[in-house]
C-alpha positions in Angstrom: -26.7 -44.8 17.4 -30.2 -44.7 16.0 -32.7 -42.1 15.1 -36.3 -42.0 16.4 -39.0 -39.6 15.1 -42.7 -39.4 15.1 -42.7 -38.3 11.5 -41.1 -40.1 8.4 -37.4 -39.4 8.2 -37.6 -39.0 4.4 -39.7 -39.4 1.4 -39.0 -40.1 -2.3 -39.8 -37.4 -4.8 -39.6 -37.7 -8.6 -37.4 -35.0 -10.1 -39.6 -34.9 -13.2 -43.3 -35.0 -12.1 -42.8 -34.2 -8.4 -44.9 -37.1 -7.2 -43.9 -38.3 -3.7 -43.7 -41.8 -2.3 -43.2 -43.0 1.2 -40.1 -44.8 2.3 -41.8 -48.0 3.5 -40.9 -50.0 0.4 -37.9 -50.3 -1.9 -38.3 -48.1 -5.0 -35.9 -47.2 -7.7 -37.5 -45.0 -10.3 -40.9 -43.1 -10.4 -43.3 -45.8 -11.7 -45.2 -43.1 -13.7 -42.4 -41.3 -15.5 -40.2 -44.3 -16.0 -42.8 -45.8 -18.3 -41.5 -43.3 -21.0 -37.9 -44.5 -20.8 -36.2 -45.9 -23.9 -32.6 -46.7 -25.1 -32.0 -43.5 -26.9 -32.3 -40.9 -24.2 -31.5 -40.4 -20.5 -34.1 -42.1 -18.2 -36.9 -40.1 -16.6 -38.3 -40.7 -13.1 -35.0 -40.5 -11.1 -36.0 -40.0 -7.4 -34.5 -37.6 -4.9 -34.6 -38.1 -1.2 -36.3 -35.3 0.7 -35.7 -35.1 4.5 -37.8 -33.5 7.2 -35.8 -30.3 7.2 -38.3 -28.3 9.2 -38.0 -30.7 12.1 -34.2 -30.4 12.1 -34.4 -26.6 12.0 -37.0 -26.5 14.8 -34.6 -28.5 17.0 -31.9 -25.8 16.5 -29.5 -28.4 15.3 -26.1 -27.0 14.2 -23.8 -28.3 11.6 -21.4 -29.4 14.4 -24.3 -31.5 15.8 -24.8 -33.2 12.5 -21.1 -34.0 12.3 -21.1 -35.5 15.8 -23.9 -37.7 14.8 -22.1 -38.8 11.6 -24.8 -37.0 9.6 -27.3 -39.8 10.3 -30.2 -37.3 10.2 -29.3 -36.7 6.5 -28.8 -40.3 5.5 -31.6 -42.8 4.5 -30.6 -45.4 7.1 -31.7 -45.9 10.7 -28.4 -46.9 12.4 -24.8 -45.8 12.0 -23.9 -49.4 13.0 -25.3 -50.6 9.7 -22.4 -49.0 7.8 -19.2 -50.9 7.2 -16.5 -50.8 9.8 -14.1 -49.6 7.1 -13.0 -46.0 7.2 -15.1 -44.5 4.4 -15.1 -40.8 3.7 -13.3 -38.3 5.9 -10.7 -38.1 3.1 -8.0 -35.4 3.2 -8.4 -31.9 1.7 -4.9 -30.8 0.8 -4.0 -27.1 0.1 -1.5 -26.2 -2.5 -0.4 -22.7 -3.6 2.5 -23.7 -6.0 2.7 -25.5 -9.3 6.0 -26.3 -11.0 7.7 -24.2 -8.4 5.6 -21.1 -9.3 3.5 -19.4 -6.7 -0.2 -19.3 -7.6 -2.4 -16.2 -7.1 -5.3 -18.5 -6.1 -5.6 -21.5 -3.8 -6.1 -25.1 -4.8 -7.6 -27.6 -2.5 -7.4 -31.3 -3.6 -10.1 -33.6 -2.1 -8.3 -37.0 -2.4 -11.0 -39.7 -2.4 -8.5 -42.3 -3.6 -7.9 -42.7 0.2 -11.2 -44.6 0.5 -10.9 -48.4 1.1 -11.2 -49.5 -2.5 -9.3 -46.3 -3.6 -12.4 -44.7 -5.1 -15.0 -42.0 -4.4 -17.6 -44.7 -5.2 -17.2 -46.2 -1.7 -19.3 -43.4 -0.3 -22.3 -44.6 -2.3 -21.6 -48.3 -1.8 -21.5 -47.9 2.0 -25.0 -46.3 2.2 -26.5 -48.8 -0.3 -24.9 -51.7 1.7 -26.2 -50.3 5.0 -29.7 -49.9 3.7 -29.7 -53.4 2.2 -28.5 -54.7 5.6 -31.4 -53.0 7.4 -33.9 -54.3 4.9 -32.7 -57.9 4.9 -31.2 -58.1 1.3 -28.4 -60.6 1.1 -27.3 -60.0 -2.5 -26.5 -56.6 -4.2 -26.0 -56.3 -7.9 -24.5 -53.5 -10.0 -23.3 -52.6 -13.4 -20.0 -50.9 -13.6 -17.1 -49.9 -15.8 -14.9 -50.8 -12.9 -14.8 -48.5 -9.9 -18.4 -48.9 -8.7 -18.0 -52.6 -9.1 -14.8 -52.9 -7.2 -16.2 -50.6 -4.6 -19.4 -52.6 -4.1 -17.3 -55.8 -4.0 -15.0 -54.5 -1.3 -17.8 -53.0 0.8 -19.9 -56.3 0.6 -16.8 -58.2 1.6 -16.6 -56.1 4.8 -20.3 -56.5 5.4 -20.6 -60.2 4.7 -23.0 -59.6 1.8 -22.9 -61.1 -1.7 -22.0 -58.9 -4.6 -22.7 -59.6 -8.3 -20.8 -57.2 -10.6 -21.7 -56.9 -14.3 -19.0 -55.2 -16.4 -18.4 -54.4 -20.1 -15.6 -56.7 -21.3 -13.4 -53.7 -21.9 -13.1 -52.7 -18.2 -9.5 -52.2 -17.0 -7.7 -55.3 -15.6 -6.8 -53.6 -12.4 -10.4 -53.0 -11.5 -11.5 -56.5 -12.6 -8.7 -57.8 -10.3 -10.1 -55.9 -7.4 -13.6 -57.3 -7.9 -12.4 -60.9 -8.1 -10.0 -60.5 -5.1 -12.9 -59.2 -3.0 -14.7 -62.4 -3.7 -17.6 -61.0 -5.7 -19.2 -62.8 -8.7 -18.1 -61.0 -11.8 -20.1 -61.1 -15.0 -18.3 -59.8 -18.1 -20.9 -58.6 -20.7 -20.3 -58.2 -24.4 -21.1 -54.6 -25.3 -21.1 -51.4 -23.4 -21.8 -50.2 -19.8 -25.4 -49.5 -20.9 -25.8 -53.2 -21.9 -24.4 -54.3 -18.5 -26.8 -51.8 -16.8 -29.8 -53.2 -18.6 -28.9 -56.8 -17.7 -28.5 -55.9 -14.1 -31.9 -54.3 -13.9 -33.5 -57.4 -15.5 -31.6 -59.6 -13.0 -33.0 -57.4 -10.1 -36.5 -58.0 -11.4 -35.9 -61.7 -12.0 -34.1 -62.7 -8.8 -35.1 -60.0 -6.3 -31.6 -58.8 -5.7 -31.0 -55.2 -4.4 -29.6 -53.0 -7.1 -26.8 -50.4 -6.6 -26.8 -48.8 -10.1 -26.2 -45.1 -10.1 -29.1 -42.9 -11.4 -31.3 -45.9 -10.6 -30.9 -46.4 -6.8 -31.6 -43.0 -5.2 -29.4 -43.8 -2.2 -26.1 -43.6 -4.3 -26.6 -39.9 -4.4 -27.1 -39.8 -0.6 -23.7 -41.5 -0.1 -21.9 -39.3 -2.6 -23.3 -36.0 -1.1 -21.3 -36.6 2.1 -18.2 -35.2 0.3 -19.9 -31.8 0.4 -20.4 -32.0 4.1 -16.7 -32.8 4.5 -15.6 -29.9 2.3 -17.7 -27.5 4.2 -16.3 -28.8 7.5 -12.7 -28.9 6.3 -12.9 -25.3 5.2 -14.0 -24.4 8.7 -17.7 -24.0 7.8 -17.0 -21.8 4.8 -17.7 -22.4 1.1 -15.1 -22.6 -1.7 -15.5 -20.4 -4.7 -15.4 -23.3 -7.2 -15.5 -27.1 -7.1 -14.2 -29.0 -10.2 -15.9 -32.3 -10.6 -15.3 -35.1 -13.2 -18.5 -36.0 -14.9 -19.7 -39.1 -16.8 -23.3 -40.1 -16.0 -23.9 -37.0 -13.8 -24.3 -38.8 -10.5 -21.2 -37.5 -8.7 -21.9 -33.9 -9.6 -25.5 -34.3 -8.5 -24.3 -35.7 -5.2 -22.1 -32.7 -4.7 -25.0 -30.4 -5.4 -27.4 -32.4 -3.2 -25.1 -32.2 -0.2 -24.8 -28.4 -0.4 -28.6 -28.1 -1.2 -29.3 -30.1 2.0 -27.3 -27.5 3.9 -29.0 -24.7 2.1 -32.4 -26.2 3.0 -31.3 -26.3 6.7 -30.2 -22.6 6.4 -26.6 -23.6 7.3 -25.3 -21.9 4.1 -26.9 -19.1 2.1 -25.7 -20.1 -1.4 -24.3 -23.0 -3.5 -20.7 -22.7 -4.6 -20.0 -22.6 -8.3 -19.7 -26.2 -9.4 -17.9 -27.0 -12.6 -18.7 -30.2 -14.6 -15.6 -31.3 -16.4 -16.0 -33.9 -19.2 -13.6 -35.6 -21.6 -14.0 -34.4 -25.1 -14.5 -38.0 -26.2 -17.4 -38.5 -23.8 -19.3 -35.1 -23.6 -22.8 -36.4 -23.9 -23.9 -34.5 -20.7 -22.3 -31.1 -21.3 -23.0 -31.0 -25.0 -26.7 -31.6 -24.5 -27.5 -29.3 -21.5 -28.8 -26.5 -23.8 -30.4 -28.8 -26.4 -34.0 -29.5 -26.8 -33.4 -33.0 -28.1 -30.8 -35.4 -26.7 -28.1 -36.4 -29.1 -25.9 -39.4 -28.4 -22.3 -39.6 -29.6 -20.4 -42.9 -29.0 -17.9 -42.3 -26.2 -14.1 -42.7 -26.9 -11.8 -41.6 -24.1 -9.0 -42.9 -21.9 -11.0 -41.8 -18.9 -13.0 -45.0 -18.7 -14.8 -44.2 -15.5 -16.5 -41.3 -17.1 -17.0 -42.8 -20.5 -20.8 -42.8 -21.0 -23.0 -42.8 -24.0 -26.2 -42.1 -22.2 -25.7 -40.1 -18.9 -28.3 -41.7 -16.8 -28.5 -38.9 -14.3 -28.6 -36.2 -17.1 -31.9 -34.7 -16.2 -31.2 -34.1 -12.6 -27.6 -32.9 -13.2 -29.0 -30.5 -15.8 -31.6 -29.2 -13.3 -28.9 -28.6 -10.7 -26.5 -26.9 -13.1 -29.2 -24.6 -14.5 -30.8 -23.8 -11.1 -27.5 -22.9 -9.4 -25.7 -21.4 -12.4 -23.1 -24.2 -12.6 -20.5 -24.3 -15.4 -19.2 -27.0 -17.7 -16.3 -27.6 -20.1 -14.5 -30.4 -21.9 -10.8 -31.4 -22.0 -9.0 -33.6 -24.4 -7.3 -36.9 -23.6 -3.9 -35.3 -24.0 -4.9 -32.6 -21.6 -6.1 -35.2 -19.1 -2.8 -37.1 -19.3 -0.8 -33.9 -19.0 -2.9 -32.9 -16.0 -2.2 -36.3 -14.4 1.5 -35.8 -14.8 1.4 -32.2 -13.4 -0.7 -33.3 -10.5 1.6 -36.3 -9.7 4.9 -34.4 -9.8 3.6 -31.4 -7.9 1.5 -33.1 -5.2 2.4 -36.7 -4.8 -1.1 -37.7 -5.7 -1.4 -40.1 -8.7 -4.9 -40.1 -10.0 -6.6 -42.2 -12.7 -7.6 -40.4 -15.9 -11.2 -39.9 -14.8 -10.1 -38.2 -11.6 -7.4 -36.1 -13.3 -10.1 -34.8 -15.7 -11.2 -32.4 -12.9 -7.7 -31.1 -12.5 -7.4 -30.7 -16.2 -10.5 -28.5 -16.0 -8.8 -26.3 -13.3 -5.7 -26.0 -15.5 -7.8 -24.9 -18.4 -9.6 -22.3 -16.2 -6.1 -21.1 -15.2 -5.0 -20.7 -18.8 -8.2 -18.8 -19.6 -7.6 -16.5 -16.6 -10.9 -17.5 -15.0 -9.6 -18.1 -11.5 -9.8 -15.0 -9.3 -7.0 -13.9 -7.1 -7.2 -15.5 -3.6 -10.1 -17.6 -4.7 -10.6 -21.1 -3.1 -10.8 -23.8 -5.7 -11.6 -27.4 -4.8 -10.7 -30.2 -7.2 -12.4 -33.5 -6.6 -10.0 -36.4 -7.2 -12.1 -39.5 -7.4 -9.8 -42.5 -7.9 -6.3 -43.8 -7.7 -4.0 -43.9 -10.8 -3.1 -47.5 -9.8 -6.5 -48.5 -11.1 -5.6 -47.9 -14.7 -1.8 -48.0 -15.4 -2.2 -48.7 -19.1 -3.6 -45.3 -19.9 -0.5 -43.4 -18.8 2.0 -45.7 -20.6 2.5 -43.4 -23.6 3.8 -40.5 -21.3 6.2 -42.7 -19.4 9.9 -42.6 -20.3 11.7 -45.4 -18.6 15.5 -45.4 -19.3 17.5 -48.4 -20.3 19.3 -50.2 -17.5 23.0 -49.3 -17.0 26.1 -51.1 -15.7 26.4 -50.1 -12.0 29.3 -47.6 -12.3 29.4 -43.9 -11.2 30.3 -42.8 -14.7 27.2 -44.4 -16.2 25.1 -43.0 -13.4 26.5 -39.5 -14.1 25.6 -39.9 -17.8 22.1 -41.0 -17.0 21.2 -38.3 -14.5 22.8 -35.5 -16.6 
């Protein structure tokens, strides 16, 4: 399926200065605003993708029509066939009304994106980036990652017969490094932080002409991530939830969630944006702590939730704009609360999430404790990655019994 139009399908627009750029060349950041960027504050010049909404409205296209066309009219690619053959997105939305055998006065919906091919939400972004690279003739894609984005790009490129080069901080979890290597990507461990790996990947892009997938650098990552909003709207029978809890590190996932609903708002398919709640780990709160500050202050990150452990949230400025414009909310949870939430989630639902994903559920539990969840309200929790990606983090809450001699009496003693 392809899309033909007499007018440009989309343009780039800088979120800071508002300058617009046509889509006929690869561009990452606004060339004007990005000149001000430094290593001590979030980058400026992040680009949003703006579609020809008026043309879609004039054609009287319904949400169901967009769905039938795989939302191609709201993606920055020309052909659906450019996407990987893997089943990406369309992940389940599970409804629960009990926790620990107690009935809840509100509804919980769990959006389980660990069901993606590489067991991570990041596949949504990698798929769109890979498809665009395929259409533009790029053979090599590079990214910096703490693990999930790298394993995602590696897996998607394996399916697309593309070359992936993944730069990771040397502290990245072994399970994620294993995925990257098994998918056949070139892995480059970097001494230092994610930010060091990020900077090196950008230099490599300039030096070798590779296509770069980095979040808050490549504007198409947001376009892939926003598809989760379309799915939530569809799975709730074209209604909106009251709240969506989102784990936040660099601010890209939450911006993607906002962008998806904002696209529907611009198309007059919805009349408001649901309340979206940014949940951060206390040990990596550089986004939520700075939202109301005039000057950005960095605190070194230290949390078990490695996927959202970020010193400089690279999509801070856009996430801040979204949260302030649409009256979003934000909170932090401790590592202990994250681990407890992971355990509660697993034993109540059968979904085992990595710490970064369980962070959003910890946020919901904190709202419950503070009586912030209205009766009969619909609350979506975005679960972004499988717990199998980081087994070390949950070791301290595991209690594995000693082995027994295989007798019934010993069994009775153990289970009692």
